[in-house]
KEMARNU-683703 format. One record per residue (C-alpha): residue number from 1; residue in three letters; z, x, y. Coordinates in Angstrom, 2 decimals. Layout:
<sites>
<site><seq>NUM</seq><type>ALA</type><c3>Z</c3><c1>X</c1><c2>Y</c2></site>
...
</sites>
This chain:
<sites>
<site><seq>1</seq><type>MET</type><c3>62.51</c3><c1>-228.25</c1><c2>-42.11</c2></site>
<site><seq>2</seq><type>ARG</type><c3>59.58</c3><c1>-226.04</c1><c2>-41.31</c2></site>
<site><seq>3</seq><type>ARG</type><c3>56.36</c3><c1>-226.47</c1><c2>-43.23</c2></site>
<site><seq>4</seq><type>ARG</type><c3>53.57</c3><c1>-224.04</c1><c2>-42.58</c2></site>
<site><seq>5</seq><type>THR</type><c3>50.42</c3><c1>-223.57</c1><c2>-44.58</c2></site>
<site><seq>6</seq><type>GLY</type><c3>48.15</c3><c1>-222.24</c1><c2>-41.83</c2></site>
<site><seq>7</seq><type>VAL</type><c3>44.54</c3><c1>-221.24</c1><c2>-41.84</c2></site>
<site><seq>8</seq><type>HIS</type><c3>45.28</c3><c1>-218.65</c1><c2>-44.54</c2></site>
<site><seq>9</seq><type>ALA</type><c3>45.34</c3><c1>-221.46</c1><c2>-47.11</c2></site>
<site><seq>10</seq><type>LEU</type><c3>41.87</c3><c1>-222.44</c1><c2>-45.97</c2></site>
<site><seq>11</seq><type>CYS</type><c3>40.46</c3><c1>-218.92</c1><c2>-46.37</c2></site>
<site><seq>12</seq><type>ALA</type><c3>41.52</c3><c1>-218.11</c1><c2>-49.93</c2></site>
<site><seq>13</seq><type>THR</type><c3>38.07</c3><c1>-218.20</c1><c2>-51.52</c2></site>
<site><seq>14</seq><type>ARG</type><c3>35.81</c3><c1>-215.17</c1><c2>-51.11</c2></site>
<site><seq>15</seq><type>PRO</type><c3>32.29</c3><c1>-215.68</c1><c2>-49.75</c2></site>
<site><seq>16</seq><type>VAL</type><c3>29.40</c3><c1>-215.28</c1><c2>-52.19</c2></site>
<site><seq>17</seq><type>ARG</type><c3>26.57</c3><c1>-212.99</c1><c2>-51.08</c2></site>
<site><seq>18</seq><type>CYS</type><c3>22.91</c3><c1>-213.48</c1><c2>-51.87</c2></site>
<site><seq>19</seq><type>PRO</type><c3>22.08</c3><c1>-211.02</c1><c2>-54.73</c2></site>
<site><seq>20</seq><type>GLN</type><c3>18.61</c3><c1>-210.26</c1><c2>-53.29</c2></site>
<site><seq>21</seq><type>SER</type><c3>19.54</c3><c1>-209.45</c1><c2>-49.70</c2></site>
<site><seq>22</seq><type>GLY</type><c3>23.29</c3><c1>-208.86</c1><c2>-49.95</c2></site>
<site><seq>23</seq><type>LYS</type><c3>23.75</c3><c1>-211.15</c1><c2>-46.93</c2></site>
<site><seq>24</seq><type>LEU</type><c3>25.95</c3><c1>-214.21</c1><c2>-46.70</c2></site>
<site><seq>25</seq><type>PRO</type><c3>24.01</c3><c1>-217.47</c1><c2>-47.03</c2></site>
<site><seq>26</seq><type>PRO</type><c3>23.96</c3><c1>-219.50</c1><c2>-43.79</c2></site>
<site><seq>27</seq><type>ALA</type><c3>26.80</c3><c1>-222.01</c1><c2>-43.64</c2></site>
<site><seq>28</seq><type>MET</type><c3>25.78</c3><c1>-225.64</c1><c2>-43.54</c2></site>
<site><seq>29</seq><type>PRO</type><c3>27.56</c3><c1>-227.47</c1><c2>-40.71</c2></site>
<site><seq>30</seq><type>GLN</type><c3>29.87</c3><c1>-230.23</c1><c2>-41.83</c2></site>
<site><seq>31</seq><type>THR</type><c3>31.68</c3><c1>-233.11</c1><c2>-40.23</c2></site>
<site><seq>32</seq><type>LEU</type><c3>34.47</c3><c1>-235.39</c1><c2>-41.47</c2></site>
<site><seq>33</seq><type>ARG</type><c3>34.02</c3><c1>-238.69</c1><c2>-43.26</c2></site>
<site><seq>34</seq><type>ALA</type><c3>37.26</c3><c1>-240.18</c1><c2>-41.90</c2></site>
<site><seq>35</seq><type>PRO</type><c3>40.37</c3><c1>-239.21</c1><c2>-39.91</c2></site>
<site><seq>36</seq><type>ALA</type><c3>43.05</c3><c1>-237.06</c1><c2>-41.59</c2></site>
<site><seq>37</seq><type>HIS</type><c3>46.61</c3><c1>-236.53</c1><c2>-40.38</c2></site>
<site><seq>38</seq><type>SER</type><c3>49.46</c3><c1>-234.04</c1><c2>-40.50</c2></site>
<site><seq>39</seq><type>GLU</type><c3>52.98</c3><c1>-233.69</c1><c2>-39.15</c2></site>
<site><seq>40</seq><type>LEU</type><c3>55.06</c3><c1>-230.51</c1><c2>-38.78</c2></site>
<site><seq>41</seq><type>LEU</type><c3>58.61</c3><c1>-229.97</c1><c2>-37.56</c2></site>
<site><seq>42</seq><type>ILE</type><c3>59.04</c3><c1>-226.50</c1><c2>-36.08</c2></site>
<site><seq>43</seq><type>LYS</type><c3>62.31</c3><c1>-225.50</c1><c2>-34.38</c2></site>
<site><seq>44</seq><type>LYS</type><c3>63.07</c3><c1>-229.16</c1><c2>-33.66</c2></site>
<site><seq>45</seq><type>SER</type><c3>59.67</c3><c1>-229.78</c1><c2>-32.03</c2></site>
<site><seq>46</seq><type>ARG</type><c3>57.56</c3><c1>-232.43</c1><c2>-33.74</c2></site>
<site><seq>47</seq><type>PHE</type><c3>53.81</c3><c1>-231.80</c1><c2>-33.98</c2></site>
<site><seq>48</seq><type>ILE</type><c3>51.64</c3><c1>-234.80</c1><c2>-34.96</c2></site>
<site><seq>49</seq><type>GLY</type><c3>48.09</c3><c1>-233.79</c1><c2>-35.81</c2></site>
<site><seq>50</seq><type>CYS</type><c3>44.85</c3><c1>-235.62</c1><c2>-36.44</c2></site>
<site><seq>51</seq><type>VAL</type><c3>41.27</c3><c1>-234.51</c1><c2>-37.12</c2></site>
<site><seq>52</seq><type>GLN</type><c3>38.47</c3><c1>-237.06</c1><c2>-37.02</c2></site>
<site><seq>53</seq><type>PRO</type><c3>34.72</c3><c1>-237.38</c1><c2>-36.61</c2></site>
<site><seq>54</seq><type>MET</type><c3>33.68</c3><c1>-237.63</c1><c2>-32.95</c2></site>
<site><seq>55</seq><type>ALA</type><c3>30.23</c3><c1>-237.80</c1><c2>-31.39</c2></site>
<site><seq>56</seq><type>ASP</type><c3>30.83</c3><c1>-236.82</c1><c2>-27.77</c2></site>
<site><seq>57</seq><type>ARG</type><c3>33.33</c3><c1>-235.94</c1><c2>-25.06</c2></site>
<site><seq>58</seq><type>ALA</type><c3>33.55</c3><c1>-239.44</c1><c2>-23.59</c2></site>
<site><seq>59</seq><type>SER</type><c3>34.59</c3><c1>-240.85</c1><c2>-26.97</c2></site>
<site><seq>60</seq><type>ALA</type><c3>37.08</c3><c1>-238.01</c1><c2>-27.44</c2></site>
<site><seq>61</seq><type>GLN</type><c3>38.65</c3><c1>-238.67</c1><c2>-24.03</c2></site>
<site><seq>62</seq><type>ALA</type><c3>39.09</c3><c1>-242.33</c1><c2>-24.94</c2></site>
<site><seq>63</seq><type>VAL</type><c3>40.96</c3><c1>-241.34</c1><c2>-28.12</c2></site>
<site><seq>64</seq><type>VAL</type><c3>43.19</c3><c1>-238.93</c1><c2>-26.19</c2></site>
<site><seq>65</seq><type>ASP</type><c3>43.96</c3><c1>-241.58</c1><c2>-23.55</c2></site>
<site><seq>66</seq><type>ALA</type><c3>44.95</c3><c1>-244.00</c1><c2>-26.32</c2></site>
<site><seq>67</seq><type>LEU</type><c3>47.25</c3><c1>-241.37</c1><c2>-27.84</c2></site>
<site><seq>68</seq><type>ARG</type><c3>49.00</c3><c1>-240.89</c1><c2>-24.51</c2></site>
<site><seq>69</seq><type>ARG</type><c3>49.64</c3><c1>-244.63</c1><c2>-24.32</c2></site>
<site><seq>70</seq><type>GLU</type><c3>50.85</c3><c1>-244.63</c1><c2>-27.93</c2></site>
<site><seq>71</seq><type>HIS</type><c3>53.23</c3><c1>-241.68</c1><c2>-27.36</c2></site>
<site><seq>72</seq><type>PRO</type><c3>54.63</c3><c1>-242.09</c1><c2>-23.83</c2></site>
<site><seq>73</seq><type>GLY</type><c3>57.58</c3><c1>-239.83</c1><c2>-24.64</c2></site>
<site><seq>74</seq><type>ALA</type><c3>55.49</c3><c1>-236.90</c1><c2>-25.86</c2></site>
<site><seq>75</seq><type>ALA</type><c3>55.60</c3><c1>-233.67</c1><c2>-23.89</c2></site>
<site><seq>76</seq><type>HIS</type><c3>51.95</c3><c1>-232.75</c1><c2>-24.58</c2></site>
<site><seq>77</seq><type>VAL</type><c3>48.79</c3><c1>-234.26</c1><c2>-26.07</c2></site>
<site><seq>78</seq><type>CYS</type><c3>46.55</c3><c1>-231.26</c1><c2>-26.73</c2></site>
<site><seq>79</seq><type>TRP</type><c3>43.05</c3><c1>-231.53</c1><c2>-28.11</c2></site>
<site><seq>80</seq><type>ALA</type><c3>39.91</c3><c1>-229.68</c1><c2>-29.09</c2></site>
<site><seq>81</seq><type>LEU</type><c3>36.40</c3><c1>-231.05</c1><c2>-29.56</c2></site>
<site><seq>82</seq><type>LEU</type><c3>33.58</c3><c1>-229.28</c1><c2>-31.35</c2></site>
<site><seq>83</seq><type>ALA</type><c3>30.43</c3><c1>-231.24</c1><c2>-30.51</c2></site>
<site><seq>84</seq><type>GLY</type><c3>27.62</c3><c1>-228.94</c1><c2>-29.42</c2></site>
<site><seq>85</seq><type>GLY</type><c3>27.35</c3><c1>-228.69</c1><c2>-25.64</c2></site>
<site><seq>86</seq><type>GLN</type><c3>30.23</c3><c1>-231.14</c1><c2>-25.17</c2></site>
<site><seq>87</seq><type>SER</type><c3>32.90</c3><c1>-228.99</c1><c2>-26.82</c2></site>
<site><seq>88</seq><type>ALA</type><c3>36.30</c3><c1>-228.74</c1><c2>-25.15</c2></site>
<site><seq>89</seq><type>ALA</type><c3>39.75</c3><c1>-227.15</c1><c2>-25.52</c2></site>
<site><seq>90</seq><type>VAL</type><c3>42.62</c3><c1>-228.73</c1><c2>-23.56</c2></site>
<site><seq>91</seq><type>ASP</type><c3>46.19</c3><c1>-227.33</c1><c2>-23.41</c2></site>
<site><seq>92</seq><type>ASP</type><c3>47.66</c3><c1>-230.32</c1><c2>-21.52</c2></site>
<site><seq>93</seq><type>GLY</type><c3>50.42</c3><c1>-228.37</c1><c2>-19.83</c2></site>
<site><seq>94</seq><type>GLU</type><c3>51.13</c3><c1>-225.83</c1><c2>-22.57</c2></site>
<site><seq>95</seq><type>PRO</type><c3>50.67</c3><c1>-222.17</c1><c2>-21.50</c2></site>
<site><seq>96</seq><type>GLY</type><c3>46.98</c3><c1>-221.38</c1><c2>-21.15</c2></site>
<site><seq>97</seq><type>GLY</type><c3>45.25</c3><c1>-220.51</c1><c2>-24.42</c2></site>
<site><seq>98</seq><type>THR</type><c3>48.16</c3><c1>-221.46</c1><c2>-26.69</c2></site>
<site><seq>99</seq><type>ALA</type><c3>47.02</c3><c1>-224.90</c1><c2>-27.85</c2></site>
<site><seq>100</seq><type>GLY</type><c3>43.46</c3><c1>-226.13</c1><c2>-27.25</c2></site>
<site><seq>101</seq><type>ARG</type><c3>41.72</c3><c1>-222.82</c1><c2>-27.93</c2></site>
<site><seq>102</seq><type>PRO</type><c3>43.53</c3><c1>-222.09</c1><c2>-31.23</c2></site>
<site><seq>103</seq><type>MET</type><c3>42.77</c3><c1>-225.64</c1><c2>-32.36</c2></site>
<site><seq>104</seq><type>LEU</type><c3>39.10</c3><c1>-225.18</c1><c2>-31.51</c2></site>
<site><seq>105</seq><type>ASP</type><c3>39.05</c3><c1>-221.86</c1><c2>-33.41</c2></site>
<site><seq>106</seq><type>VAL</type><c3>40.24</c3><c1>-223.62</c1><c2>-36.58</c2></site>
<site><seq>107</seq><type>LEU</type><c3>37.36</c3><c1>-226.11</c1><c2>-36.33</c2></site>
<site><seq>108</seq><type>ARG</type><c3>34.87</c3><c1>-223.30</c1><c2>-35.78</c2></site>
<site><seq>109</seq><type>HIS</type><c3>36.25</c3><c1>-221.30</c1><c2>-38.69</c2></site>
<site><seq>110</seq><type>GLN</type><c3>35.56</c3><c1>-224.29</c1><c2>-40.96</c2></site>
<site><seq>111</seq><type>ASP</type><c3>31.92</c3><c1>-224.58</c1><c2>-39.74</c2></site>
<site><seq>112</seq><type>LEU</type><c3>32.59</c3><c1>-228.09</c1><c2>-38.48</c2></site>
<site><seq>113</seq><type>GLU</type><c3>30.58</c3><c1>-230.05</c1><c2>-35.93</c2></site>
<site><seq>114</seq><type>GLY</type><c3>31.21</c3><c1>-233.43</c1><c2>-34.32</c2></site>
<site><seq>115</seq><type>VAL</type><c3>34.98</c3><c1>-233.21</c1><c2>-34.90</c2></site>
<site><seq>116</seq><type>LEU</type><c3>37.97</c3><c1>-233.93</c1><c2>-32.64</c2></site>
<site><seq>117</seq><type>ALA</type><c3>41.38</c3><c1>-232.37</c1><c2>-33.30</c2></site>
<site><seq>118</seq><type>THR</type><c3>44.45</c3><c1>-233.75</c1><c2>-31.51</c2></site>
<site><seq>119</seq><type>VAL</type><c3>48.08</c3><c1>-232.66</c1><c2>-31.61</c2></site>
<site><seq>120</seq><type>VAL</type><c3>50.88</c3><c1>-234.68</c1><c2>-30.04</c2></site>
<site><seq>121</seq><type>ARG</type><c3>54.00</c3><c1>-232.60</c1><c2>-29.39</c2></site>
<site><seq>122</seq><type>TYR</type><c3>57.52</c3><c1>-233.92</c1><c2>-28.93</c2></site>
<site><seq>123</seq><type>PHE</type><c3>59.57</c3><c1>-231.07</c1><c2>-27.48</c2></site>
<site><seq>124</seq><type>GLY</type><c3>62.75</c3><c1>-230.33</c1><c2>-29.44</c2></site>
<site><seq>125</seq><type>GLY</type><c3>64.53</c3><c1>-228.24</c1><c2>-26.83</c2></site>
<site><seq>126</seq><type>VAL</type><c3>63.74</c3><c1>-224.82</c1><c2>-28.29</c2></site>
<site><seq>127</seq><type>LYS</type><c3>60.93</c3><c1>-222.79</c1><c2>-26.73</c2></site>
<site><seq>128</seq><type>LEU</type><c3>58.51</c3><c1>-221.25</c1><c2>-29.24</c2></site>
<site><seq>129</seq><type>GLY</type><c3>56.91</c3><c1>-218.58</c1><c2>-27.08</c2></site>
<site><seq>130</seq><type>ALA</type><c3>53.17</c3><c1>-218.02</c1><c2>-26.79</c2></site>
<site><seq>131</seq><type>GLY</type><c3>52.75</c3><c1>-216.67</c1><c2>-30.32</c2></site>
<site><seq>132</seq><type>GLY</type><c3>54.84</c3><c1>-219.47</c1><c2>-31.79</c2></site>
<site><seq>133</seq><type>LEU</type><c3>52.81</c3><c1>-222.11</c1><c2>-29.97</c2></site>
<site><seq>134</seq><type>VAL</type><c3>49.51</c3><c1>-220.64</c1><c2>-31.20</c2></site>
<site><seq>135</seq><type>ARG</type><c3>50.79</c3><c1>-220.69</c1><c2>-34.78</c2></site>
<site><seq>136</seq><type>ALA</type><c3>52.18</c3><c1>-224.21</c1><c2>-34.45</c2></site>
<site><seq>137</seq><type>TYR</type><c3>48.99</c3><c1>-225.76</c1><c2>-33.08</c2></site>
<site><seq>138</seq><type>THR</type><c3>46.82</c3><c1>-223.77</c1><c2>-35.50</c2></site>
<site><seq>139</seq><type>ASP</type><c3>48.90</c3><c1>-224.82</c1><c2>-38.51</c2></site>
<site><seq>140</seq><type>THR</type><c3>49.03</c3><c1>-228.49</c1><c2>-37.49</c2></site>
<site><seq>141</seq><type>VAL</type><c3>45.24</c3><c1>-228.72</c1><c2>-37.38</c2></site>
<site><seq>142</seq><type>ALA</type><c3>44.82</c3><c1>-226.61</c1><c2>-40.54</c2></site>
<site><seq>143</seq><type>GLN</type><c3>47.25</c3><c1>-228.86</c1><c2>-42.42</c2></site>
<site><seq>144</seq><type>ALA</type><c3>45.29</c3><c1>-231.97</c1><c2>-41.44</c2></site>
<site><seq>145</seq><type>LEU</type><c3>42.01</c3><c1>-230.35</c1><c2>-42.55</c2></site>
<site><seq>146</seq><type>LEU</type><c3>43.43</c3><c1>-229.66</c1><c2>-46.00</c2></site>
<site><seq>147</seq><type>THR</type><c3>43.34</c3><c1>-233.40</c1><c2>-46.74</c2></site>
<site><seq>148</seq><type>ALA</type><c3>40.14</c3><c1>-234.21</c1><c2>-44.83</c2></site>
<site><seq>149</seq><type>GLU</type><c3>36.96</c3><c1>-235.14</c1><c2>-46.70</c2></site>
<site><seq>150</seq><type>LYS</type><c3>34.04</c3><c1>-233.12</c1><c2>-45.39</c2></site>
<site><seq>151</seq><type>VAL</type><c3>30.41</c3><c1>-234.23</c1><c2>-45.52</c2></site>
<site><seq>152</seq><type>ALA</type><c3>27.20</c3><c1>-232.35</c1><c2>-44.79</c2></site>
<site><seq>153</seq><type>LEU</type><c3>25.91</c3><c1>-232.78</c1><c2>-41.27</c2></site>
<site><seq>154</seq><type>GLN</type><c3>22.18</c3><c1>-233.37</c1><c2>-41.51</c2></site>
<site><seq>155</seq><type>ARG</type><c3>19.95</c3><c1>-233.42</c1><c2>-38.49</c2></site>
<site><seq>156</seq><type>MET</type><c3>18.35</c3><c1>-236.77</c1><c2>-37.80</c2></site>
<site><seq>157</seq><type>GLN</type><c3>15.03</c3><c1>-237.33</c1><c2>-36.08</c2></site>
<site><seq>158</seq><type>ASN</type><c3>13.80</c3><c1>-240.28</c1><c2>-34.03</c2></site>
<site><seq>159</seq><type>LEU</type><c3>10.14</c3><c1>-241.22</c1><c2>-34.42</c2></site>
<site><seq>160</seq><type>HIS</type><c3>8.14</c3><c1>-243.45</c1><c2>-32.08</c2></site>
<site><seq>161</seq><type>CYS</type><c3>4.83</c3><c1>-244.91</c1><c2>-33.17</c2></site>
<site><seq>162</seq><type>SER</type><c3>2.39</c3><c1>-247.53</c1><c2>-31.89</c2></site>
<site><seq>163</seq><type>VAL</type><c3>0.15</c3><c1>-249.55</c1><c2>-34.19</c2></site>
<site><seq>164</seq><type>PRO</type><c3>-2.13</c3><c1>-252.61</c1><c2>-34.05</c2></site>
<site><seq>165</seq><type>TYR</type><c3>-0.45</c3><c1>-255.90</c1><c2>-34.91</c2></site>
<site><seq>166</seq><type>ALA</type><c3>-2.24</c3><c1>-255.92</c1><c2>-38.28</c2></site>
<site><seq>167</seq><type>LEU</type><c3>-0.29</c3><c1>-252.80</c1><c2>-39.33</c2></site>
<site><seq>168</seq><type>GLU</type><c3>3.19</c3><c1>-253.91</c1><c2>-38.27</c2></site>
<site><seq>169</seq><type>GLY</type><c3>4.04</c3><c1>-255.25</c1><c2>-41.71</c2></site>
<site><seq>170</seq><type>LEU</type><c3>2.86</c3><c1>-252.03</c1><c2>-43.36</c2></site>
<site><seq>171</seq><type>VAL</type><c3>4.99</c3><c1>-249.88</c1><c2>-41.06</c2></site>
<site><seq>172</seq><type>ARG</type><c3>8.06</c3><c1>-252.04</c1><c2>-41.62</c2></site>
<site><seq>173</seq><type>ARG</type><c3>7.63</c3><c1>-251.74</c1><c2>-45.40</c2></site>
<site><seq>174</seq><type>GLU</type><c3>7.27</c3><c1>-247.96</c1><c2>-45.17</c2></site>
<site><seq>175</seq><type>ILE</type><c3>10.40</c3><c1>-247.73</c1><c2>-43.02</c2></site>
<site><seq>176</seq><type>GLU</type><c3>12.37</c3><c1>-249.77</c1><c2>-45.55</c2></site>
<site><seq>177</seq><type>ALA</type><c3>11.01</c3><c1>-247.77</c1><c2>-48.49</c2></site>
<site><seq>178</seq><type>ALA</type><c3>12.02</c3><c1>-244.49</c1><c2>-46.82</c2></site>
<site><seq>179</seq><type>GLY</type><c3>15.54</c3><c1>-245.74</c1><c2>-46.16</c2></site>
<site><seq>180</seq><type>ALA</type><c3>15.00</c3><c1>-245.13</c1><c2>-42.43</c2></site>
<site><seq>181</seq><type>GLU</type><c3>16.76</c3><c1>-247.05</c1><c2>-39.66</c2></site>
<site><seq>182</seq><type>LEU</type><c3>14.56</c3><c1>-249.26</c1><c2>-37.49</c2></site>
<site><seq>183</seq><type>LEU</type><c3>15.98</c3><c1>-248.92</c1><c2>-33.98</c2></site>
<site><seq>184</seq><type>GLN</type><c3>13.61</c3><c1>-250.94</c1><c2>-31.78</c2></site>
<site><seq>185</seq><type>VAL</type><c3>10.40</c3><c1>-252.94</c1><c2>-31.84</c2></site>
<site><seq>186</seq><type>VAL</type><c3>8.46</c3><c1>-253.77</c1><c2>-28.65</c2></site>
<site><seq>187</seq><type>HIS</type><c3>5.41</c3><c1>-256.04</c1><c2>-28.71</c2></site>
<site><seq>188</seq><type>GLY</type><c3>2.73</c3><c1>-255.44</c1><c2>-26.08</c2></site>
<site><seq>189</seq><type>SER</type><c3>-0.95</c3><c1>-254.70</c1><c2>-26.40</c2></site>
<site><seq>190</seq><type>LEU</type><c3>0.21</c3><c1>-252.71</c1><c2>-29.44</c2></site>
<site><seq>191</seq><type>VAL</type><c3>3.40</c3><c1>-252.82</c1><c2>-31.52</c2></site>
<site><seq>192</seq><type>ASN</type><c3>5.73</c3><c1>-249.95</c1><c2>-30.61</c2></site>
<site><seq>193</seq><type>LEU</type><c3>8.39</c3><c1>-249.04</c1><c2>-33.15</c2></site>
<site><seq>194</seq><type>GLU</type><c3>11.26</c3><c1>-246.55</c1><c2>-32.95</c2></site>
<site><seq>195</seq><type>LEU</type><c3>13.02</c3><c1>-245.39</c1><c2>-36.10</c2></site>
<site><seq>196</seq><type>ARG</type><c3>15.48</c3><c1>-242.72</c1><c2>-37.26</c2></site>
<site><seq>197</seq><type>LEU</type><c3>15.54</c3><c1>-240.76</c1><c2>-40.50</c2></site>
<site><seq>198</seq><type>PRO</type><c3>16.69</c3><c1>-237.33</c1><c2>-41.74</c2></site>
<site><seq>199</seq><type>GLN</type><c3>14.66</c3><c1>-234.56</c1><c2>-40.13</c2></site>
<site><seq>200</seq><type>ALA</type><c3>13.84</c3><c1>-233.08</c1><c2>-43.54</c2></site>
<site><seq>201</seq><type>GLN</type><c3>12.02</c3><c1>-236.31</c1><c2>-44.45</c2></site>
<site><seq>202</seq><type>ALA</type><c3>10.21</c3><c1>-236.84</c1><c2>-41.15</c2></site>
<site><seq>203</seq><type>GLN</type><c3>7.00</c3><c1>-234.86</c1><c2>-41.77</c2></site>
<site><seq>204</seq><type>ALA</type><c3>6.37</c3><c1>-236.47</c1><c2>-45.16</c2></site>
<site><seq>205</seq><type>PHE</type><c3>6.95</c3><c1>-239.92</c1><c2>-43.64</c2></site>
<site><seq>206</seq><type>VAL</type><c3>4.48</c3><c1>-239.25</c1><c2>-40.80</c2></site>
<site><seq>207</seq><type>THR</type><c3>1.86</c3><c1>-237.97</c1><c2>-43.25</c2></site>
<site><seq>208</seq><type>ARG</type><c3>2.31</c3><c1>-240.96</c1><c2>-45.54</c2></site>
<site><seq>209</seq><type>LEU</type><c3>2.04</c3><c1>-243.44</c1><c2>-42.67</c2></site>
<site><seq>210</seq><type>ASN</type><c3>-1.01</c3><c1>-241.69</c1><c2>-41.22</c2></site>
<site><seq>211</seq><type>ASP</type><c3>-2.76</c3><c1>-241.93</c1><c2>-44.58</c2></site>
<site><seq>212</seq><type>ALA</type><c3>-1.83</c3><c1>-245.59</c1><c2>-45.02</c2></site>
<site><seq>213</seq><type>GLY</type><c3>-2.86</c3><c1>-246.46</c1><c2>-41.45</c2></site>
<site><seq>214</seq><type>GLN</type><c3>-6.20</c3><c1>-244.66</c1><c2>-41.76</c2></site>
<site><seq>215</seq><type>GLY</type><c3>-5.97</c3><c1>-243.04</c1><c2>-38.35</c2></site>
<site><seq>216</seq><type>ARG</type><c3>-4.76</c3><c1>-246.13</c1><c2>-36.49</c2></site>
<site><seq>217</seq><type>VAL</type><c3>-1.13</c3><c1>-244.96</c1><c2>-36.04</c2></site>
<site><seq>218</seq><type>GLY</type><c3>-0.29</c3><c1>-243.31</c1><c2>-32.73</c2></site>
<site><seq>219</seq><type>TRP</type><c3>2.78</c3><c1>-241.07</c1><c2>-32.36</c2></site>
<site><seq>220</seq><type>LEU</type><c3>4.85</c3><c1>-240.50</c1><c2>-29.23</c2></site>
<site><seq>221</seq><type>GLN</type><c3>7.19</c3><c1>-237.59</c1><c2>-28.49</c2></site>
<site><seq>222</seq><type>THR</type><c3>10.12</c3><c1>-237.35</c1><c2>-30.90</c2></site>
<site><seq>223</seq><type>HIS</type><c3>13.61</c3><c1>-235.88</c1><c2>-30.63</c2></site>
<site><seq>224</seq><type>ASP</type><c3>16.36</c3><c1>-235.06</c1><c2>-33.09</c2></site>
<site><seq>225</seq><type>SER</type><c3>20.11</c3><c1>-235.47</c1><c2>-33.24</c2></site>
<site><seq>226</seq><type>PRO</type><c3>22.94</c3><c1>-234.60</c1><c2>-35.65</c2></site>
<site><seq>227</seq><type>GLY</type><c3>24.25</c3><c1>-237.09</c1><c2>-38.14</c2></site>
<site><seq>228</seq><type>ALA</type><c3>26.49</c3><c1>-237.19</c1><c2>-41.20</c2></site>
<site><seq>229</seq><type>GLY</type><c3>24.83</c3><c1>-237.18</c1><c2>-44.56</c2></site>
</sites>
């Protein structure tokens, strides 16, 4: 039996344009809350798909290695990772451009970030041709995405501050009140604290802490990173 929904099922809704400018609103990047799976049988070949949240290439490679151990009889374990500068598209022995790249295109079309797509193929003895392979790998990933729960990807920011010992309790209370994550505390001549919170909340937090600390809070260089909201 051949089941095929494809990316066309994911593109049925028409985009809404901004009435003032006539332009499409910028898409908000999303990631996945949890893994989602699919399985297609196409001309006797079995395609087992999975899409899941993934932070970086090293983590993705570990997942792919585990899949190879789990499916020793599979002909191919193809994968695509969309994770900023660590993105990848791997055909794993399929003809070049017929597996990893189409899988990556599906992720991009859905405005996803920090997502790994994998497809394990058991060869059924019938060759699909280049076009057939592209459709098969595209549809396997698209089918998995149909059941995946997507969440907004908000950018997180790390803040580093140094305060006198007398203000440590105040800073800890402010961190807790803001719902921020306290990453590290180092005690020296001053107390150095590192925390993470959504980038959209960072400036208000800094202003609030500066006011409460009456000029006694020092700030070090900060950096930001993506995270699921």
